[in-house]
C-alpha positions, -999 to 999 in steps of 0.1 A, spaced: -161 48 207 -157 42 169 -143 77 165 -115 68 189 -108 35 172 -107 53 138 -83 79 152 -59 52 165 -62 34 132 -53 65 112 -24 72 135 -10 37 132 -14 37 94 3 71 92 33 57 112 34 26 89 33 48 58 62 69 70 83 38 79 76 22 45 84 55 28 117 56 47 126 21 36 117 31 0 141 60 2 171 43 19 166 7 8 200 -8 1 188 -29 -28 161 -29 -55 143 -58 -39 139 -38 -6 125 -9 -26 100 -31 -44 88 -46 -10 86 -11 5 64 0 -25 42 -30 -20 39 -22 17 30 14 8 2 0 -15 -11 -22 13 -11 7 38 -28 29 13 -55 3 8 -60 1 46 -62 39 47 -89 40 20 -109 13 39 -106 33 72 -117 64 54 -146 45 39 -156 34 74 -154 69 87 -175 83 58 -199 54 57 -196 50 19 -193 18 -1 -175 36 -29 -142 36 -10 -142 -2 -6 -145 -5 -44 -116 19 -48 -96 -2 -24 -102 -34 -44 -91 -16 -76 -59 -4 -59 -52 -39 -46 -55 -53 -81 -33 -27 -96 -8 -30 -67 -5 -68 -72 1 -65 -109 26 -38 -104 46 -58 -78 46 -88 -101 58 -67 -130 86 -50 -110 98 -84 -97 98 -100 -132 118 -70 -144 142 -73 -116 147 -110 -121 147 -113 -159 153 -78 -172 121 -80 -193 85 -79 -183 69 -94 -215 87 -124 -230 
């Protein structure tokens, strides 16, 4: 039963990754591309967590936490650059 749920989860995340990648490529503005990149990061975190559940390892959850931290800082930096033209004042 868990194998079926994992398969459905991986399929849904693959579709979400493809749709976010499509928005990243054709996004009409820079803000759309930043949001698509943030969505890709969130989907990658969910993919790592699902892979950790499938493998039964705690190491993947720590990697997901690190990616979440880096993704948040990256999104904030991109937004500050877009709004102000400079990251560090």
